[in-house]
C-alpha positions in Angstrom: 0.0 0.0 0.0 1.4 3.4 -1.0 2.3 5.9 1.6 -0.3 8.7 1.2 2.0 11.4 2.5 4.4 10.7 -0.4 1.6 9.9 -2.9 -0.1 13.2 -2.3 3.1 15.3 -1.7 2.7 18.5 -3.7 5.0 18.7 -6.8 4.7 22.5 -7.0 4.6 25.3 -4.5 1.1 26.1 -5.7 0.0 22.7 -4.4 1.0 23.4 -0.8 -1.6 24.5 1.8 -1.1 27.2 4.4 1.8 29.6 4.9 1.1 31.6 1.8 3.2 34.6 2.8 6.2 32.4 3.7 5.9 30.6 0.4 5.8 33.9 -1.5 9.0 35.0 0.2 10.6 31.6 -0.6 9.6 32.0 -4.2 11.1 35.5 -4.4 14.4 34.3 -2.8 14.6 31.5 -5.4 13.9 33.9 -8.2 16.9 36.0 -7.2 19.0 32.9 -7.8 17.9 32.9 -11.4 19.8 36.2 -12.0 23.5 36.4 -12.8 24.4 37.7 -9.3 23.5 35.5 -6.3 21.1 37.1 -3.7 22.6 39.0 -0.8 21.4 36.2 1.6 22.4 33.0 -0.1 21.0 30.7 2.6 17.4 30.3 3.6 16.3 28.7 6.9 12.9 27.1 7.1 11.8 26.6 10.7 8.7 25.1 12.3 7.4 22.0 13.9 7.4 18.7 12.0 4.7 17.9 9.5 3.7 21.5 8.4 5.3 21.4 4.9 9.0 22.6 5.2 10.5 19.6 3.3 7.6 19.5 0.9 8.2 23.2 0.1 11.9 22.6 -0.6 11.2 19.8 -3.0 8.3 21.6 -4.7 10.5 24.7 -5.2 13.3 22.6 -6.8 10.7 20.9 -9.1 9.2 24.3 -10.1 12.6 25.7 -11.1 14.1 22.5 -12.5 16.8 22.4 -9.9 18.6 19.2 -8.9 18.7 18.4 -5.2 21.5 17.5 -2.9 19.9 16.5 0.4 21.7 15.8 3.6 20.5 15.0 7.1 22.4 16.5 10.0 22.8 13.1 11.5 24.5 11.9 8.3 27.0 14.8 8.2 27.9 16.1 11.6 31.4 17.3 11.5 33.2 19.9 9.4 35.2 17.5 7.3 32.1 15.5 6.1 30.1 18.7 5.6 32.7 20.4 3.5 33.3 17.3 1.4 29.7 16.7 0.5 27.9 20.0 0.7 30.9 22.3 0.3 32.0 20.9 -3.1 28.4 20.9 -4.3 28.0 24.6 -3.4 31.1 25.6 -5.3 30.6 23.6 -8.5 28.2 23.8 -11.5 25.5 21.3 -12.1 24.2 18.7 -14.6 20.6 17.8 -15.5 19.1 14.3 -15.1 20.4 13.3 -18.5 24.0 14.2 -17.7 24.0 17.4 -19.7 26.1 20.2 -18.3 24.1 23.3 -17.4 26.0 26.4 -16.3 24.6 28.7 -13.6 24.2 31.6 -16.1 21.7 29.4 -18.0 19.6 28.6 -14.9 21.5 25.4 -13.9 21.2 25.2 -10.1 21.5 22.7 -7.3 19.4 23.1 -4.2 21.5 21.9 -1.2 19.2 20.9 1.6 20.5 20.2 5.1 17.6 18.7 7.2 17.5 18.8 11.0 20.2 21.4 11.1 19.2 22.4 14.6 20.6 19.2 15.9 24.1 20.5 15.2 26.1 21.8 18.1 29.6 23.1 18.3 30.6 21.0 21.3 28.5 18.0 20.9 29.2 14.7 22.6 32.1 12.8 21.0 30.8 9.6 19.2 32.6 7.1 17.1 31.4 4.5 14.7 33.7 2.2 12.7 36.7 4.1 13.9 35.5 7.4 12.6 34.8 10.5 14.6 31.2 11.9 14.2 31.2 14.7 16.7 29.4 17.9 15.7 32.5 20.0 16.2 33.0 22.6 13.5 29.8 21.8 11.6 28.2 25.2 12.2 31.4 27.0 11.3 31.5 25.1 8.0 27.9 26.1 7.2 28.6 29.8 8.0 31.6 29.7 5.6 29.4 28.2 2.9 26.8 30.8 3.5 29.3 33.5 2.5 30.7 31.9 -0.6 28.2 29.3 -2.0 27.4 29.6 -5.7 24.4 27.3 -5.3 21.2 27.9 -3.2 21.5 26.4 0.3 18.6 25.6 2.5 18.6 24.7 6.2 15.5 22.9 7.6 15.0 23.1 11.4 12.4 22.4 14.0 13.7 25.0 16.5 15.4 28.1 15.0 16.7 29.3 18.3 18.5 26.1 19.0 20.3 26.5 15.7 21.6 30.0 16.4 22.8 29.2 20.0 26.3 28.0 20.5 28.2 29.4 17.6 25.2 30.0 15.3 24.9 33.7 15.9 26.1 34.6 12.3 23.0 32.8 10.9 20.9 35.8 11.9 22.7 38.1 9.5 23.7 35.8 6.8 20.5 33.8 6.3 16.9 34.5 5.4 14.7 33.1 8.1 11.2 31.9 7.1 9.2 30.5 10.0 6.4 28.1 9.0 3.2 28.1 11.1 0.5 25.5 11.8 -1.8 24.9 8.9 -5.5 25.7 9.7 -8.1 23.0 10.3 -10.1 24.1 7.3 -7.2 23.9 5.0 -6.3 20.4 6.2 -9.9 19.4 5.8 -10.0 20.5 2.1 -6.8 18.4 1.5 -8.4 15.3 3.1 -11.5 15.8 1.0 -9.3 15.8 -2.1 -7.6 12.6 -1.0 -10.9 10.9 -0.2 -12.2 11.8 -3.7 -9.1 10.4 -5.3 -9.3 7.2 -3.3 -13.0 6.8 -3.8 -13.8 6.9 -0.1 -17.2 8.1 0.9 -17.3 10.1 4.1 -18.8 13.2 5.8 -17.1 16.6 6.1 -17.5 16.5 9.9 -15.4 13.4 10.2 -12.6 14.9 8.1 -12.8 18.1 10.2 -12.4 16.1 13.3 -9.3 14.3 11.9 -7.9 17.7 10.9 -8.6 19.2 14.3 -6.9 16.3 16.1 -3.7 16.8 14.0 -3.0 20.1 15.7 -1.9 21.8 12.4 0.3 18.8 11.4 -0.6 18.0 7.8 1.5 14.8 7.7 -0.2 13.4 10.8 -3.6 14.2 9.4 -2.9 12.3 6.2 -1.4 9.4 8.1 -4.5 9.3 10.4 -6.8 9.3 7.4 -5.0 6.5 5.8 -5.0 4.5 9.0 -8.8 4.8 9.5 -9.4 4.2 5.7 -7.6 0.8 5.7 -9.8 -1.8 3.9 -12.7 0.7 3.9 -14.7 2.4 1.2 -16.6 4.7 3.6 -16.0 6.3 6.9 -18.4 6.9 9.8 -18.0 8.4 13.2 -16.8 5.1 14.7 -13.7 5.2 12.6 -12.4 8.1 14.7 -12.0 5.8 17.6 -8.8 4.5 15.9 -7.2 8.0 16.0 -5.5 9.0 19.1 -5.9 12.7 20.2 -2.7 14.6 20.1 -3.1 16.5 23.3 -0.3 19.2 23.5 -1.3 20.2 27.0 -0.8 16.7 28.3 2.9 17.0 27.3 3.2 20.3 29.1 1.5 18.9 32.3 4.0 16.0 32.3 6.9 18.4 32.0 5.6 20.6 34.8 5.2 17.6 37.0 8.7 16.4 36.3 10.1 19.9 37.3 8.4 19.8 40.7 8.8 16.1 41.4 12.3 15.3 40.0 15.0 14.5 42.5 17.8 15.9 40.3 18.2 18.9 38.1 19.2 17.0 35.0 15.9 15.1 34.9 13.8 18.3 35.0 16.0 20.1 32.5 15.8 17.1 30.0 12.0 16.8 30.5 11.5 20.5 29.5 13.7 20.2 26.5 12.1 16.9 25.4 8.7 18.5 25.6 9.8 21.2 23.1 8.2 24.0 25.0 9.4 27.6 24.4 10.6 29.2 27.7 8.1 32.1 27.4 5.2 29.7 27.6 6.7 27.3 30.1 7.5 30.1 32.6 3.8 30.9 32.9 3.1 27.3 33.8 5.8 27.1 36.4 4.8 30.5 37.9 1.1 29.5 38.1 1.9 26.2 40.0 4.8 27.1 42.3 2.4 28.2 45.1 0.4 25.0 44.7 3.4 22.8 44.9 5.8 24.5 47.3 3.9 25.0 50.6 7.1 25.6 52.5 7.7 29.3 52.6 11.5 29.0 52.0 11.0 26.6 49.1 8.4 29.0 47.7 10.7 32.0 47.9 13.6 30.1 46.4 11.4 28.8 43.6 10.2 32.3 42.7 13.7 33.6 42.9 14.7 31.2 40.1 11.7 32.1 38.0 12.3 35.8 38.5 15.9 35.5 37.3 14.7 33.4 34.3 12.3 36.3 33.5 15.2 38.7 33.6 17.1 36.7 31.0 14.0 36.4 28.8 13.6 40.2 28.9 17.2 40.6 27.7 16.5 38.2 24.9 13.8 40.6 23.6 15.8 43.8 24.2 19.1 42.6 22.8 18.1 39.7 20.5 20.6 37.6 22.5 19.0 34.2 22.0 22.0 32.5 23.7 20.3 33.6 27.0 17.4 31.3 26.3 19.4 28.4 27.6 20.0 30.1 30.9 16.4 31.0 31.3 15.3 27.4 30.5 17.8 26.0 33.1 16.6 28.4 35.8 12.9 27.7 35.3 13.4 23.9 35.2 16.6 22.8 37.1 16.6 26.0 39.2 13.0 25.4 40.4 13.7 21.7 41.1 16.8 22.6 43.2 14.7 25.1 45.2 12.8 22.5 47.2 14.2 21.1 50.4 11.9 18.1 50.7 9.4 16.2 48.6 5.7 17.1 48.4 2.6 15.0 47.8 0.5 14.6 44.6 -0.9 17.8 43.2 -3.3 18.8 40.5 -1.6 21.5 38.4 -3.5 24.4 37.0 -3.7 26.0 33.5 -2.0 29.4 33.5 -4.5 32.1 34.4 -2.9 34.6 32.0 -3.2 32.3 29.0 -6.8 31.5 29.8 -7.7 35.1 30.1 -6.0 36.0 26.9 -7.8 33.2 25.1 -11.1 34.4 26.5 -10.5 38.0 25.4 -9.2 37.1 21.9 -12.4 38.2 20.0 -12.7 41.6 21.8 -9.0 42.2 21.3 -9.3 41.4 17.6 -12.1 43.9 17.3 -10.2 46.5 19.3 -7.2 46.1 17.0 -9.4 46.3 13.9 -10.9 49.6 15.0 -7.5 50.9 16.0 -6.2 50.3 12.5 -9.0 52.2 10.9 -8.7 55.0 13.4 -4.9 55.2 12.8 -5.5 55.5 9.1 -8.0 58.4 9.7 -5.8 60.3 12.1 -2.4 59.5 10.4 -0.8 58.0 13.4 0.6 54.5 14.3 -1.7 51.7 15.2 -0.2 51.5 18.7 -0.8 55.2 19.3 -4.3 55.1 18.0 -5.1 52.1 20.3 -3.4 53.3 23.4 -4.0 57.1 23.3 -7.0 57.8 21.0 -9.2 54.7 21.3 -10.2 55.1 25.0 -11.7 58.6 24.3 -13.1 57.5 21.0 -14.8 54.6 22.8 -16.4 57.0 25.3 -17.6 59.5 22.6 -19.0 56.6 20.6 -21.2 55.5 23.5 -22.3 58.9 24.7 -22.8 60.9 21.5 -25.2 59.3 19.0 -24.5 61.7 16.2 -20.7 61.1 16.6 -21.3 57.3 16.5 -23.3 57.6 13.3 -20.7 59.8 11.6 -17.8 57.6 12.7 -19.5 54.4 11.6 -19.8 55.9 8.1 -16.4 57.5 7.9 -14.5 54.5 9.3 -16.7 52.0 7.5 -17.2 50.1 10.7 -18.7 46.6 10.6 -21.6 45.6 12.8 -19.3 43.7 15.1 -17.0 46.6 15.5 -19.8 49.0 16.2 -21.3 46.6 18.8 -17.8 46.4 20.4 -17.6 50.2 20.7 -21.1 50.5 22.1 -20.6 47.9 24.8 -23.4 46.0 26.5 -24.9 49.1 28.1 -25.5 50.9 24.9 -25.9 47.9 22.5 -29.7 48.7 22.1 -28.6 51.7 19.9 -26.9 49.6 17.3 -30.0 49.1 14.9 -30.6 52.9 14.9 -26.9 53.7 14.2 -26.7 51.1 11.4 -30.0 52.2 9.8 -28.9 55.8 9.8 -25.5 54.9 8.4 -27.1 53.0 5.6 -29.4 56.0 4.8 -26.4 58.3 4.8 -24.5 56.0 2.5 -27.5 55.9 0.1 -27.8 59.7 0.1 -24.0 60.1 -0.5 -24.2 57.7 -3.5 -27.2 59.7 -4.9 -25.4 63.0 -4.4 -22.2 61.6 -6.0 -24.2 60.4 -9.0 -25.8 63.9 -9.3 -22.5 65.7 -9.2 -21.0 63.3 -11.7 -23.9 63.8 -14.1 -23.7 67.6 -13.7 -20.0 67.6 -14.4 -20.5 65.3 -17.4 -23.1 67.7 -18.9 -20.8 70.7 -18.3 -17.8 69.1 -20.0 -19.9 67.7 -22.9 -19.0 69.2 -26.3 -22.0 71.2 -27.8 -23.7 69.7 -30.9 -26.1 71.0 -33.5 -29.0 69.7 -31.4 -28.2 72.3 -28.8 -28.9 75.2 -31.1 
């Protein structure tokens, strides 16, 4: 049985779903390679979690442009010598097509050199040997940086964690490379892809079932396709019972496990490795730890020591934002994991950990915040200021005037072209009863403006019309 992830892998960038902006940037970068002079940034870094289309985008790009591919995995070429021998020579030489015909770069002949899992490289990795050969990571990043400056062929790094790549000797990547972060594909986009596959495989099903499979994949296209293939095995139709075979990928369960390990571990190494294994960014994890320290550490001294570690971690995170020094992420991660573990002086009993209050409140306020930002953008355009200034300085007073002055509300609804949802947000619950009146008046004003505009245009047309014999 064919692997559906390969069978339905897009052959062109147009066939990929999601990340439209990123794919457009990738296409522009590749187009620059078709010119005589290589682009300023000769290396592109595709980052994002597994299964969201990074490798597919690389292969589709090469297919669209007729480029040959040299693909390496970081596990296959870890040290400087191996990397220079395989990728380095490929980046410096010209290329041949599939028939063996020589194609110079000036005629569009290119090789796309892909280094997958590049974030697993580290400058001082553990020394490992196999067959008498050294496969340590030492010097690998240095070799890639050198290639980024001189390569005559497009070079692509694919990573799951961008910040892991630039730590420990990877700082030059920020200036030498074009970073394109891939984001989760939406449930609706994955659902449409699953519909296409079902149609091609002659499988009868309901859209709700495909939507459920897409939602459970958490934005991972590869997982969604694999799940569909698993439940479709030896079937020509799918019903709701087929979903029982699909496990739910609960991201929060992974986080809860990591939080528990931090509080319950007896040594710092265990909690540190648990956090790193869960692949949680420090800015999210610190919220989970801060929320649950008072629940776990009932001893006052342990509580104070735990919050001291978290406070220092927060200082490092602040410096990351201000100075773009992502090397400090490692210190922050160690403090909020190993530091909190070391803060306790004795073990505690079982505890039910809580979801961070801040994240819950932000999720609950997401629709109002979206409406607030939408109004701020329109207000900024009208007043010729930045969105942030319009939101922070103008919007509070605008909000109050909109509620208390009906004529002002009618005028602004028309001038800003406010939607019904935006007008309702500005009115609030107390004045929401005025919404129909404002919208009806606004519609009347809009009609009158259109009529007046048509009259003016007609009059101007008559004034500019050339006289004819019928006018005399």
